MINU-712885 format. One record per residue (C-alpha): residue number from 1; residue in three letters; x, z, y. Coordinates in Angstrom, 3 decimals, decimal comma, m for minus. Layout:
<sites>
SITE	NUM	ALA	X	Z	Y
...
</sites>
This chain:
<sites>
SITE	1	MET	11,467	m48,748	30,064
SITE	2	LEU	9,731	m45,716	28,897
SITE	3	GLU	8,759	m47,384	25,734
SITE	4	ARG	12,188	m48,748	25,162
SITE	5	PHE	13,487	m45,218	25,633
SITE	6	ARG	11,172	m43,751	22,929
SITE	7	GLN	12,177	m46,631	20,483
SITE	8	HIS	15,924	m45,990	21,105
SITE	9	ILE	15,499	m42,329	20,466
SITE	10	GLU	13,587	m42,921	17,240
SITE	11	ARG	15,933	m45,705	16,015
SITE	12	GLN	18,871	m43,631	16,641
SITE	13	HIS	17,385	m40,358	15,476
SITE	14	LEU	18,829	m38,593	18,553
SITE	15	PHE	16,312	m35,641	18,733
SITE	16	SER	14,740	m33,499	16,035
SITE	17	ASP	11,158	m32,343	16,420
SITE	18	ARG	10,762	m29,277	18,806
SITE	19	GLU	14,483	m29,383	19,274
SITE	20	GLU	15,635	m27,436	22,448
SITE	21	VAL	18,047	m29,515	24,461
SITE	22	LEU	20,483	m29,022	27,187
SITE	23	LEU	20,541	m31,789	29,703
SITE	24	ALA	23,561	m32,238	32,206
SITE	25	VAL	22,196	m33,193	35,530
SITE	26	SER	24,411	m33,950	38,457
SITE	27	GLY	21,447	m35,021	40,758
SITE	28	GLY	22,645	m38,731	40,769
SITE	29	ARG	20,359	m41,678	39,764
SITE	30	ASP	21,362	m41,695	36,203
SITE	31	SER	20,847	m38,078	35,337
SITE	32	VAL	17,523	m37,966	37,471
SITE	33	THR	16,317	m41,166	35,521
SITE	34	LEU	17,176	m39,324	32,193
SITE	35	ALA	15,431	m36,150	33,272
SITE	36	ASP	12,318	m38,157	34,173
SITE	37	LEU	12,163	m40,071	30,978
SITE	38	MET	12,676	m36,982	28,764
SITE	39	HIS	10,094	m34,935	30,709
SITE	40	ARG	7,558	m38,070	30,358
SITE	41	CYS	8,177	m38,127	26,628
SITE	42	GLY	7,531	m34,352	26,219
SITE	43	ILE	11,124	m33,447	25,002
SITE	44	HIS	11,904	m29,713	25,346
SITE	45	PHE	14,980	m29,404	27,488
SITE	46	SER	16,729	m27,180	30,048
SITE	47	ILE	18,881	m28,417	32,887
SITE	48	ALA	22,516	m27,413	33,444
SITE	49	HIS	24,280	m28,316	36,791
SITE	50	CYS	27,953	m27,973	37,679
SITE	51	ASN	29,065	m27,128	41,338
SITE	52	PHE	32,769	m28,337	41,387
SITE	53	HIS	33,202	m27,681	45,309
SITE	54	LEU	34,969	m30,889	45,784
SITE	55	ARG	32,825	m32,232	48,589
SITE	56	PRO	32,253	m29,484	51,248
SITE	57	GLY	28,623	m29,142	51,947
SITE	58	ASP	27,552	m31,848	49,487
SITE	59	CYS	28,056	m29,966	46,371
SITE	60	ASP	25,764	m27,128	47,546
SITE	61	ARG	23,156	m29,678	48,597
SITE	62	ASP	23,257	m31,353	45,029
SITE	63	GLN	22,984	m27,950	43,453
SITE	64	HIS	19,795	m27,092	45,543
SITE	65	PHE	18,418	m30,480	44,778
SITE	66	VAL	18,838	m30,137	41,009
SITE	67	GLN	17,393	m26,580	41,028
SITE	68	GLU	14,240	m27,797	42,805
SITE	69	LEU	13,908	m30,842	40,212
SITE	70	ALA	14,032	m28,219	37,382
SITE	71	GLN	11,350	m26,196	39,077
SITE	72	ARG	9,101	m29,185	39,696
SITE	73	MET	9,380	m30,124	35,905
SITE	74	GLY	8,886	m26,489	34,902
SITE	75	VAL	12,140	m26,302	32,984
SITE	76	GLU	14,944	m23,636	32,819
SITE	77	PHE	17,825	m24,157	35,188
SITE	78	PHE	21,427	m23,099	34,618
SITE	79	SER	24,253	m23,559	37,194
SITE	80	SER	27,770	m22,691	37,522
SITE	81	ASP	30,527	m22,743	40,295
SITE	82	PHE	34,116	m24,075	39,687
SITE	83	ASP	37,241	m23,746	41,751
SITE	84	THR	38,243	m27,110	40,328
SITE	85	LYS	41,274	m27,966	42,500
SITE	86	ARG	42,858	m24,538	41,661
SITE	87	TYR	42,162	m24,953	37,882
SITE	88	ALA	43,806	m28,478	38,009
SITE	89	GLU	46,920	m27,007	39,732
SITE	90	GLN	47,209	m24,067	37,236
SITE	91	ASN	46,817	m26,387	34,265
SITE	92	THR	48,771	m29,434	35,379
SITE	93	LEU	45,607	m31,650	35,305
SITE	94	SER	44,196	m34,256	37,420
SITE	95	VAL	41,069	m33,029	39,348
SITE	96	GLU	39,041	m35,617	37,303
SITE	97	GLU	40,311	m34,043	33,936
SITE	98	ALA	39,932	m30,571	35,211
SITE	99	ALA	36,312	m31,069	36,071
SITE	100	ARG	35,739	m32,518	32,598
SITE	101	VAL	37,280	m29,577	30,834
SITE	102	LEU	35,433	m27,072	32,911
SITE	103	ARG	31,980	m28,509	32,546
SITE	104	TYR	32,319	m29,162	28,759
SITE	105	ASN	33,565	m25,551	28,177
SITE	106	TRP	30,699	m24,240	30,137
SITE	107	PHE	28,279	m26,566	28,322
SITE	108	ALA	29,593	m25,332	25,003
SITE	109	GLU	29,135	m21,694	26,093
SITE	110	LEU	25,538	m22,491	26,952
SITE	111	CYS	24,877	m24,267	23,659
SITE	112	ARG	26,279	m21,312	21,662
SITE	113	GLU	24,666	m18,666	23,716
SITE	114	TYR	21,083	m20,175	23,957
SITE	115	HIS	21,092	m22,101	20,529
SITE	116	PHE	20,612	m25,468	22,077
SITE	117	GLY	20,402	m28,273	19,436
SITE	118	CYS	22,499	m30,594	21,453
SITE	119	LEU	23,899	m31,458	24,899
SITE	120	THR	22,406	m34,574	26,412
SITE	121	THR	24,195	m36,733	29,134
SITE	122	ALA	23,163	m39,676	31,231
SITE	123	HIS	25,811	m42,171	30,218
SITE	124	HIS	24,484	m45,781	30,203
SITE	125	ARG	25,639	m49,149	29,004
SITE	126	ASP	27,950	m49,830	31,970
SITE	127	ASP	29,661	m46,587	31,449
SITE	128	SER	30,351	m47,689	27,834
SITE	129	VAL	31,774	m51,035	28,782
SITE	130	GLU	34,015	m49,331	31,271
SITE	131	THR	35,313	m47,047	28,629
SITE	132	PHE	35,948	m49,853	26,501
SITE	133	PHE	38,332	m51,271	29,030
SITE	134	LEU	39,911	m48,029	29,678
SITE	135	ASN	40,806	m47,581	26,051
SITE	136	LEU	41,789	m51,133	25,759
SITE	137	PHE	44,407	m50,644	28,471
SITE	138	ARG	45,562	m47,553	27,196
SITE	139	GLY	46,112	m48,809	23,596
SITE	140	THR	44,076	m46,480	21,570
SITE	141	GLY	43,586	m48,602	18,492
SITE	142	ILE	40,297	m49,891	17,006
SITE	143	ASN	38,638	m46,438	17,008
SITE	144	GLY	39,111	m46,282	20,775
SITE	145	LEU	37,418	m49,657	21,338
SITE	146	HIS	33,883	m48,294	20,418
SITE	147	GLY	32,846	m47,496	23,936
SITE	148	ILE	30,510	m44,492	24,168
SITE	149	ARG	28,497	m43,813	21,141
SITE	150	PRO	24,909	m42,643	21,258
SITE	151	GLU	25,771	m39,492	19,310
SITE	152	THR	29,113	m37,516	18,844
SITE	153	THR	30,240	m34,027	18,002
SITE	154	ILE	32,978	m32,555	20,113
SITE	155	ALA	34,531	m29,125	20,215
SITE	156	TYR	35,170	m27,081	23,274
SITE	157	ASN	35,923	m23,424	23,597
SITE	158	GLY	36,075	m23,185	19,784
SITE	159	PHE	32,462	m24,396	19,414
SITE	160	SER	31,297	m27,826	18,052
SITE	161	MET	28,252	m29,213	19,716
SITE	162	ARG	26,379	m32,509	19,374
SITE	163	VAL	26,356	m34,624	22,352
SITE	164	VAL	23,560	m37,133	22,643
SITE	165	ARG	23,384	m40,304	25,154
SITE	166	PRO	19,902	m41,698	25,162
SITE	167	LEU	20,453	m44,101	28,088
SITE	168	LEU	23,106	m46,239	26,379
SITE	169	CYS	20,549	m49,111	25,783
SITE	170	PHE	20,013	m49,412	29,611
SITE	171	SER	22,270	m51,030	32,277
SITE	172	ARG	22,933	m49,619	35,680
SITE	173	ALA	20,617	m52,264	37,218
SITE	174	GLU	17,832	m51,192	34,882
SITE	175	ILE	18,214	m47,757	35,970
SITE	176	ASP	18,206	m48,663	39,604
SITE	177	GLU	14,896	m50,612	38,987
SITE	178	TYR	13,283	m47,659	37,280
SITE	179	ILE	14,328	m45,504	40,257
SITE	180	THR	12,638	m47,708	42,629
SITE	181	ALA	9,524	m48,358	40,569
SITE	182	ARG	9,111	m44,622	40,012
SITE	183	GLY	9,939	m43,594	43,554
SITE	184	LEU	12,361	m40,941	42,292
SITE	185	GLU	14,667	m39,002	44,693
SITE	186	TYR	18,264	m38,458	43,941
SITE	187	VAL	21,592	m37,434	45,632
SITE	188	ASP	24,443	m39,890	46,231
SITE	189	ASP	28,080	m38,879	45,344
SITE	190	TYR	30,275	m40,797	47,750
SITE	191	THR	33,397	m40,242	45,470
SITE	192	ASN	31,766	m42,798	43,013
SITE	193	ASP	32,787	m45,500	45,733
SITE	194	LEU	36,296	m44,400	46,236
SITE	195	LEU	39,263	m46,358	44,508
SITE	196	ASP	41,079	m43,107	43,477
SITE	197	ALA	40,272	m43,232	39,652
SITE	198	ARG	40,941	m45,979	37,123
SITE	199	ARG	37,323	m45,943	35,954
SITE	200	ASN	36,112	m46,603	39,559
SITE	201	ARG	38,461	m49,542	39,866
SITE	202	ILE	37,125	m51,021	36,763
SITE	203	ARG	33,681	m50,572	37,906
SITE	204	LEU	34,096	m51,793	41,515
SITE	205	GLN	36,869	m54,459	41,173
SITE	206	LEU	37,270	m55,678	37,510
SITE	207	MET	33,736	m55,985	36,364
SITE	208	PRO	32,381	m57,965	39,403
SITE	209	LEU	35,159	m60,401	38,788
SITE	210	LEU	34,381	m60,722	35,066
SITE	211	ARG	30,631	m61,050	35,772
SITE	212	ASN	31,488	m64,027	38,243
SITE	213	LEU	33,520	m65,726	35,599
SITE	214	TYR	31,197	m64,932	32,680
SITE	215	PRO	27,605	m63,939	33,659
SITE	216	SER	26,663	m62,599	30,354
SITE	217	VAL	29,827	m60,376	30,011
SITE	218	ASP	28,067	m57,143	29,808
SITE	219	ASP	25,992	m58,187	26,735
SITE	220	THR	28,855	m60,003	25,149
SITE	221	ILE	31,236	m56,809	25,408
SITE	222	GLN	28,378	m54,502	24,164
SITE	223	ALA	28,021	m56,710	21,179
SITE	224	ASP	31,674	m56,703	20,597
SITE	225	ILE	31,655	m52,894	20,850
SITE	226	GLU	29,040	m52,610	18,062
SITE	227	ARG	31,107	m55,136	15,855
SITE	228	LEU	34,298	m53,065	16,549
SITE	229	HIS	32,336	m49,967	15,727
SITE	230	GLU	31,350	m51,392	12,310
SITE	231	ALA	34,861	m52,597	11,579
SITE	232	GLY	36,214	m49,162	12,599
SITE	233	LEU	34,001	m47,634	9,964
SITE	234	VAL	35,621	m49,770	7,325
SITE	235	VAL	39,014	m49,046	8,627
SITE	236	ASN	38,310	m45,220	8,673
SITE	237	ASP	37,115	m45,342	5,113
SITE	238	TYR	40,105	m46,961	3,925
SITE	239	VAL	42,407	m44,837	5,819
SITE	240	SER	40,725	m41,673	4,549
SITE	241	LYS	41,307	m42,736	1,159
SITE	242	LEU	44,805	m43,683	1,788
SITE	243	ARG	45,373	m40,302	3,482
SITE	244	LEU	44,300	m38,396	0,379
SITE	245	GLN	46,893	m40,528	m1,595
SITE	246	MET	49,801	m40,249	0,871
SITE	247	VAL	49,609	m37,032	2,617
SITE	248	GLY	50,423	m33,848	0,705
SITE	249	ASN	51,716	m30,356	1,205
SITE	250	TYR	55,341	m29,867	1,520
SITE	251	GLU	56,967	m27,264	m0,773
SITE	252	LYS	58,260	m24,944	1,730
SITE	253	ARG	61,785	m23,331	1,208
SITE	254	LEU	61,112	m20,530	3,750
SITE	255	LYS	58,726	m18,154	1,995
SITE	256	ASN	57,359	m16,582	5,248
SITE	257	LEU	56,635	m19,777	7,137
SITE	258	PRO	53,336	m18,980	9,079
SITE	259	PHE	51,903	m22,472	8,619
SITE	260	ASP	51,595	m25,285	6,149
SITE	261	ILE	53,691	m28,454	6,460
SITE	262	HIS	52,224	m31,895	5,572
SITE	263	ALA	54,529	m34,406	3,979
SITE	264	VAL	54,480	m38,121	3,428
SITE	265	ASP	57,136	m39,923	1,420
SITE	266	VAL	59,048	m42,528	3,271
SITE	267	ALA	58,859	m44,948	0,480
SITE	268	THR	55,082	m44,937	0,837
SITE	269	ILE	55,289	m45,762	4,567
SITE	270	GLU	57,669	m48,541	3,854
SITE	271	ALA	55,161	m50,122	1,408
SITE	272	LEU	52,271	m49,940	4,049
SITE	273	ASN	50,964	m53,432	5,067
SITE	274	PRO	50,136	m53,758	7,802
SITE	275	GLN	52,668	m50,996	8,392
SITE	276	ARG	52,401	m50,172	12,018
SITE	277	THR	48,712	m50,155	12,224
SITE	278	LEU	48,128	m48,032	9,050
SITE	279	LEU	50,688	m45,419	10,017
SITE	280	PHE	49,174	m45,193	13,507
SITE	281	GLU	45,768	m44,516	11,899
SITE	282	LEU	47,304	m42,047	9,393
SITE	283	LEU	49,033	m40,017	12,157
SITE	284	LYS	46,031	m40,263	14,726
SITE	285	PRO	44,625	m36,863	13,718
SITE	286	TYR	47,931	m35,270	14,648
SITE	287	GLY	47,893	m36,826	18,225
SITE	288	PHE	50,965	m39,151	17,754
SITE	289	ASN	50,568	m42,223	20,055
SITE	290	SER	51,624	m45,848	19,370
SITE	291	SER	55,074	m45,619	20,963
SITE	292	THR	55,913	m42,502	18,887
SITE	293	VAL	54,774	m44,502	15,753
SITE	294	ASP	57,269	m47,189	16,903
SITE	295	ASP	59,992	m44,720	17,110
SITE	296	ILE	59,261	m43,219	13,655
SITE	297	LEU	59,388	m46,592	12,030
SITE	298	GLN	62,572	m47,613	13,892
SITE	299	SER	64,212	m44,440	12,655
SITE	300	ILE	63,010	m45,069	9,179
SITE	301	SER	64,408	m48,633	9,075
SITE	302	SER	67,717	m47,439	10,637
SITE	303	GLY	68,116	m44,662	7,916
SITE	304	HIS	68,082	m41,789	10,563
SITE	305	THR	67,098	m38,468	9,259
SITE	306	GLY	66,648	m35,146	10,953
SITE	307	ARG	65,115	m36,545	13,901
SITE	308	GLN	61,981	m35,015	15,335
SITE	309	PHE	59,028	m36,557	17,170
SITE	310	PHE	56,250	m34,783	19,122
SITE	311	SER	52,674	m34,973	20,070
SITE	312	SER	50,791	m32,416	22,235
SITE	313	ASP	50,175	m30,195	19,255
SITE	314	TYR	52,358	m31,313	16,417
SITE	315	VAL	56,002	m32,029	15,469
SITE	316	ALA	57,059	m34,643	12,873
SITE	317	GLU	60,514	m34,740	11,292
SITE	318	LEU	62,313	m37,145	9,012
SITE	319	HIS	63,722	m34,938	6,329
SITE	320	ARG	65,189	m36,010	3,021
SITE	321	ASN	63,196	m39,119	2,494
SITE	322	GLN	59,943	m37,483	3,809
SITE	323	LEU	58,063	m37,421	7,035
SITE	324	LEU	57,060	m33,830	7,526
SITE	325	ILE	54,342	m32,812	10,027
SITE	326	ALA	53,705	m29,327	11,279
SITE	327	PRO	51,897	m27,491	14,114
SITE	328	LYS	54,066	m27,056	17,215
SITE	329	ILE	53,966	m23,425	17,790
SITE	330	ASP	56,159	m20,727	19,164
SITE	331	ARG	58,476	m18,843	16,823
SITE	332	VAL	56,665	m16,101	14,875
SITE	333	ALA	58,518	m13,037	13,712
SITE	334	PRO	57,616	m11,838	10,307
SITE	335	LYS	56,483	m8,267	10,039
SITE	336	ILE	58,772	m6,317	7,723
SITE	337	GLU	57,961	m2,931	6,137
SITE	338	SER	60,697	m0,752	4,742
SITE	339	SER	60,904	2,245	2,639
SITE	340	LEU	63,451	4,477	0,755
SITE	341	VAL	63,282	4,064	m3,042
SITE	342	GLU	64,341	6,988	m5,184
SITE	343	ARG	67,036	6,139	m7,685
SITE	344	GLU	68,252	8,562	m10,406
SITE	345	SER	71,907	8,550	m11,385
SITE	346	GLY	72,552	5,923	m13,770
SITE	347	CYS	69,183	4,381	m13,632
SITE	348	ARG	68,982	0,707	m12,906
SITE	349	LEU	66,576	m0,584	m10,274
SITE	350	PRO	63,570	m2,446	m11,697
SITE	351	LEU	63,908	m6,227	m11,290
SITE	352	VAL	61,456	m7,801	m8,629
SITE	353	GLU	59,042	m10,171	m10,192
SITE	354	GLU	59,961	m13,891	m9,915
SITE	355	LYS	56,970	m14,761	m7,982
SITE	356	HIS	58,081	m12,359	m5,300
SITE	357	LYS	61,519	m13,548	m5,142
SITE	358	GLY	62,715	m13,842	m1,486
SITE	359	MET	59,655	m11,798	m0,336
SITE	360	VAL	60,892	m8,309	m1,450
SITE	361	GLU	64,650	m7,338	m1,368
SITE	362	PHE	66,748	m4,073	m2,143
SITE	363	ILE	69,776	m3,059	m0,235
SITE	364	ASP	72,111	m0,033	m0,157
SITE	365	ALA	70,580	2,282	2,432
SITE	366	ASP	73,798	4,347	2,989
SITE	367	LYS	75,593	1,168	4,307
SITE	368	VAL	72,760	0,457	6,924
SITE	369	CYS	73,143	1,619	10,488
SITE	370	MET	69,545	2,443	11,189
SITE	371	PRO	67,167	1,458	12,758
SITE	372	ILE	66,715	m2,089	11,622
SITE	373	SER	65,064	m4,850	13,399
SITE	374	VAL	64,053	m8,632	13,313
SITE	375	ARG	65,173	m11,382	15,551
SITE	376	PRO	65,640	m15,341	15,382
SITE	377	TRP	68,893	m16,430	14,228
SITE	378	ASN	71,435	m17,583	16,719
SITE	379	ASN	74,228	m20,398	16,331
SITE	380	GLY	77,036	m17,787	16,261
SITE	381	ASP	75,419	m15,597	13,507
SITE	382	HIS	77,208	m15,297	10,295
SITE	383	PHE	76,904	m13,286	7,128
SITE	384	CYS	78,094	m13,085	3,509
SITE	385	PRO	75,370	m14,562	1,286
SITE	386	LEU	74,568	m12,550	m1,999
SITE	387	GLY	77,165	m13,701	m4,672
SITE	388	MET	79,778	m14,883	m2,214
SITE	389	ALA	82,900	m13,078	m1,080
SITE	390	GLY	83,491	m14,816	2,165
SITE	391	THR	81,209	m15,183	5,237
SITE	392	ARG	79,310	m18,206	6,333
SITE	393	LEU	77,536	m19,282	9,563
SITE	394	VAL	73,743	m18,779	8,996
SITE	395	SER	73,291	m22,437	10,548
SITE	396	ASP	75,342	m23,832	7,673
SITE	397	PHE	73,788	m21,705	5,126
SITE	398	LEU	70,264	m22,877	6,231
SITE	399	LYS	71,484	m26,543	5,963
SITE	400	ASP	72,758	m25,818	2,517
SITE	401	CYS	69,399	m24,448	1,431
SITE	402	GLY	67,803	m27,764	2,388
SITE	403	LEU	65,697	m26,317	5,177
SITE	404	SER	64,199	m28,843	7,574
SITE	405	LEU	64,485	m28,389	11,343
SITE	406	ILE	60,835	m27,204	11,373
SITE	407	GLU	61,729	m24,496	8,925
SITE	408	ARG	65,050	m23,471	10,614
SITE	409	ARG	63,229	m22,933	13,887
SITE	410	GLN	61,008	m20,238	12,234
SITE	411	THR	63,936	m18,493	10,430
SITE	412	HIS	64,692	m14,981	11,367
SITE	413	ILE	67,122	m12,398	10,334
SITE	414	LEU	66,986	m8,663	9,802
SITE	415	VAL	69,724	m6,854	11,483
SITE	416	ASP	70,922	m3,288	11,722
SITE	417	ALA	71,388	m1,148	15,058
SITE	418	VAL	74,812	m2,792	15,615
SITE	419	ASP	73,344	m6,369	15,067
SITE	420	ASN	74,948	m6,957	11,518
SITE	421	PRO	72,812	m9,422	9,458
SITE	422	LEU	71,254	m7,636	6,456
SITE	423	TRP	68,901	m10,401	5,274
SITE	424	VAL	68,154	m14,048	6,163
SITE	425	ILE	64,558	m13,294	5,749
SITE	426	GLY	62,879	m15,123	2,941
SITE	427	LEU	66,199	m16,624	1,632
SITE	428	ARG	69,233	m14,278	0,943
SITE	429	ILE	70,486	m10,778	1,629
SITE	430	ASP	74,131	m10,034	2,846
SITE	431	ASN	76,417	m9,443	m0,363
SITE	432	ARG	78,037	m6,516	1,341
SITE	433	TYR	74,548	m4,517	1,323
SITE	434	ARG	73,675	m5,318	m2,292
SITE	435	ILE	72,908	m2,625	m4,780
SITE	436	THR	75,981	m1,637	m7,007
SITE	437	ASP	76,486	0,914	m9,704
SITE	438	THR	77,554	3,350	m6,951
SITE	439	THR	74,501	2,979	m4,789
SITE	440	LYS	72,683	6,243	m4,381
SITE	441	ASN	69,878	5,542	m1,970
SITE	442	VAL	68,008	2,211	m1,947
SITE	443	LEU	66,183	0,627	1,070
SITE	444	ARG	63,318	m1,598	m0,069
SITE	445	ILE	62,409	m4,291	2,470
SITE	446	ALA	59,450	m6,734	2,245
SITE	447	PHE	57,035	m8,877	4,228
SITE	448	GLU	53,917	m6,979	5,434
SITE	449	ASP	50,652	m8,412	3,858
</sites>
């Protein structure tokens, strides 16, 4: 097994020469096996252990065991304590997901602070097969059917770290044989045998049934995983080229919008073949799931515009024959600077350069009840757009300007002390406050850089 381990590392190019590695060790048989193999191979590593305080007494026992293991091997030991249940409640997460977020956030901090080349975990072939089934049942698409890869890069706490899994060439049974042959001590986590997680149900119920029906199912699925991985590379390459052709930047009508909007022409979506699969892959970086993709396609075929669709971090909107995609963020009020501009009698105010149109405006200062302030527009707000005699609802004005719902949500207005709208910011001032021949004092208003 040691020689296979060395060959697997070399074949996959998992470690660089003299690279310092952070090894996650729980104290169970898998991570103890990995620590022993890495130690025998002369790989430079430090050990990190998480105490989640989920099993009274046992968690402290595990931490002490891993610390002694690190001392026997002569490697540096890091440990951290987490109030996992409290974190799960505060962030509306399952305990399992909370533990994952906590440990990877901490691993990322260690890798950044101590300059580890990678994080190493003890996932093995059986874990990869279980992940395959989890993703299959979730409906993640072809990229979710790769199982666990030998090497990936993930981002936590704003830090990207390389994650290496050198045990993927071994099964759980082979690890058990190695533990016995080497006489290695380890600690058991009784929660691995509880049926309170979908992964455990796959491990303890589904896999034994499949092995009884198909004795070689583990090898077969692992081979399928590799074929799917290769097929996924082909699909990803095609989708990447398709994304460059189809996804562009939307020409924003709101000048002060604090983010970019991506746009896809509906006509190009309708021309996709296979439509559903390719649109799912195109929208995957934005976190939209398969059911949302179905809703988008249904709305397109029905000719519905103005409808919005949401992922955890993005919003998509069908607007004027385009699918717009933007970050889902709270309203951001623009910062406005104002100043009085001197104007001699009979002197015309210089015209604002065209490139600044909508970004800088001038109004009659004597007609403004100071101070001025910025707020989001409300449904009942109305003003008199520059060049018009009558008033209009701000909501109707925004619609006439062709603003998407995404842009309308970020639109703010400048008001005076008695809440009279002076400027729909980035679009139009109120006609009643415009500069005229009788204007004596001018107020310059503009976005802050």
